[in-house]
C-alpha positions as CSV (number, residue, x, y, z in Angstrom):
1,M,-92.7,9.9,149.6
2,S,-93.6,6.8,151.7
3,S,-96.5,6.6,154.0
4,K,-94.0,6.5,157.0
5,Q,-92.4,9.7,155.9
6,T,-95.7,11.3,155.5
7,E,-96.8,10.2,158.9
8,T,-93.5,11.5,160.3
9,L,-94.0,14.9,158.7
10,S,-97.5,15.0,159.9
11,L,-96.4,14.5,163.5
12,L,-93.8,17.0,163.1
13,G,-96.3,19.6,161.7
14,K,-98.6,18.9,164.7
15,E,-95.8,19.4,167.2
16,L,-94.7,22.6,165.4
17,G,-98.2,24.0,165.5
18,Q,-98.6,23.3,169.2
19,F,-95.2,24.9,169.9
20,L,-96.0,28.0,167.9
21,L,-99.2,28.4,169.9
22,I,-97.3,28.0,173.2
23,F,-94.7,30.5,171.9
24,A,-97.5,33.0,171.1
25,L,-98.8,32.5,174.6
26,A,-95.4,33.1,176.1
27,F,-95.0,36.2,174.1
28,G,-98.4,37.3,175.4
29,L,-97.2,36.9,179.0
30,M,-94.1,39.0,178.3
31,R,-96.5,41.8,176.9
32,L,-98.8,41.3,179.9
33,L,-95.7,41.7,182.2
34,E,-94.6,44.8,180.4
35,H,-97.9,46.6,180.8
36,Y,-99.6,45.4,184.0
37,W,-96.7,44.5,186.4
38,Q,-98.0,47.0,188.9
39,D,-101.6,45.7,188.9
40,P,-101.4,42.4,190.9
41,L,-104.9,41.1,190.3
42,S,-104.7,41.5,186.5
43,M,-101.2,39.9,186.5
44,L,-102.2,37.1,188.7
45,A,-105.3,36.3,186.6
46,G,-103.6,36.9,183.3
47,S,-100.5,34.8,184.1
48,A,-102.6,32.0,185.5
49,G,-104.8,32.1,182.5
50,I,-101.9,31.9,180.1
51,M,-100.3,29.0,182.1
52,A,-103.7,27.2,182.0
53,A,-104.0,27.8,178.2
54,M,-100.5,26.4,177.7
55,L,-101.3,23.3,179.7
56,L,-104.5,22.8,177.7
57,V,-102.6,22.9,174.4
58,K,-100.2,20.1,175.4
59,R,-102.1,18.1,178.2
60,R,-99.1,16.3,179.5
61,L,-98.5,15.4,183.2
62,A,-94.8,16.1,182.8
63,L,-95.6,19.8,181.8
64,V,-97.8,20.2,184.7
65,V,-95.1,19.0,187.1
66,T,-92.6,21.2,185.3
67,G,-94.9,24.2,185.6
68,L,-95.5,23.6,189.3
69,A,-91.8,23.1,190.0
70,A,-90.8,26.3,188.2
71,G,-93.7,28.1,189.9
72,V,-92.3,27.2,193.3
73,L,-88.6,27.1,192.7
74,G,-88.3,30.3,190.7
75,P,-89.9,32.6,193.3
76,M,-87.9,30.8,196.1
77,F,-84.6,31.8,194.5
78,T,-86.1,35.2,193.9
79,I,-87.0,35.5,197.6
80,H,-83.4,34.7,198.5
81,A,-82.2,37.4,196.1
82,V,-84.6,39.9,197.7
83,R,-83.4,39.0,201.2
84,A,-79.8,39.4,200.2
85,G,-80.6,42.9,198.8
86,A,-79.7,42.0,195.2
87,L,-83.3,42.5,193.9
88,S,-86.3,44.4,194.9
89,F,-89.9,44.8,193.7
90,A,-92.1,47.9,193.8
91,A,-95.2,46.1,195.0
92,P,-94.2,43.1,197.0
93,H,-96.8,40.9,198.5
94,L,-95.2,37.7,199.9
95,E,-91.6,37.7,201.3
96,G,-90.7,40.7,199.1
97,V,-92.0,39.3,195.8
98,P,-95.4,40.0,194.0
99,A,-98.0,37.2,194.2
100,W,-98.1,37.0,190.4
101,L,-94.5,35.9,190.1
102,F,-95.5,32.3,191.0
103,T,-97.7,31.8,188.1
104,A,-95.4,33.8,185.7
105,W,-92.6,31.4,186.7
106,G,-94.9,28.5,186.2
107,A,-95.8,29.6,182.7
108,G,-92.1,30.0,181.9
109,G,-91.5,26.5,183.1
110,V,-94.3,25.1,180.9
111,F,-92.8,27.1,178.0
112,F,-89.3,25.6,178.4
113,G,-90.8,22.1,178.9
114,C,-92.6,22.5,175.6
115,L,-89.5,23.8,173.9
116,Y,-87.6,20.7,175.2
117,G,-90.3,18.4,174.0
118,F,-90.4,20.1,170.6
119,L,-86.7,19.8,170.1
120,Q,-86.8,16.1,171.1
121,V,-89.4,15.4,168.4
122,L,-87.6,17.5,165.9
123,F,-84.4,15.6,166.3
124,A,-86.1,12.2,166.5
125,Q,-88.0,12.9,163.3
126,A,-84.9,14.1,161.5
127,E,-83.2,10.9,162.5
128,T,-86.1,8.8,161.4
129,L,-86.2,10.5,158.0
130,R,-82.5,10.1,157.6
131,K,-82.8,6.3,158.3
132,H,-85.6,5.9,155.7
133,E,-83.7,7.5,152.9
134,S,-82.5,5.3,150.1
135,P,-79.1,3.7,150.7
136,R,-77.7,5.3,147.4
137,Q,-78.1,8.8,149.0
138,D,-76.2,7.7,152.1
139,D,-73.4,5.8,150.5
140,P,-71.1,8.0,148.4
141,H,-69.3,5.0,146.9
142,S,-72.4,3.5,145.4
143,T,-72.6,3.5,141.6
144,D,-75.7,4.5,139.6
145,D,-76.3,1.7,137.2
146,A,-79.6,2.9,135.9
């Protein structure tokens, strides 16, 4: 295996490890929502902590922007659904939605931003590895003279 292929697989392993950590944090957020959705302070602190941990894993400005956009836009659409009567919450705090919904949506936005980034790296690395394979493996018409 060439050094370029080793470097490529090393980058892929790093990205995979970071994504698995982000995935575990997102799963933790789902469990937190399941058990503490009626406790607004625990939910607000927990979802904000999980979002902060996700951002510490990746440390990219694009993910911060994605998390903030999801944290604002998601609840705004939810507020419109509440106003229309399509949705209701047991303990609303702001315009019919709980306060922790903003940070939960933000963490979800960070998760999907990380998923998108991981898939980009995965496809790019697969393409790089394919390009660096020997030509005999790519060309079905080549003859093996050895």
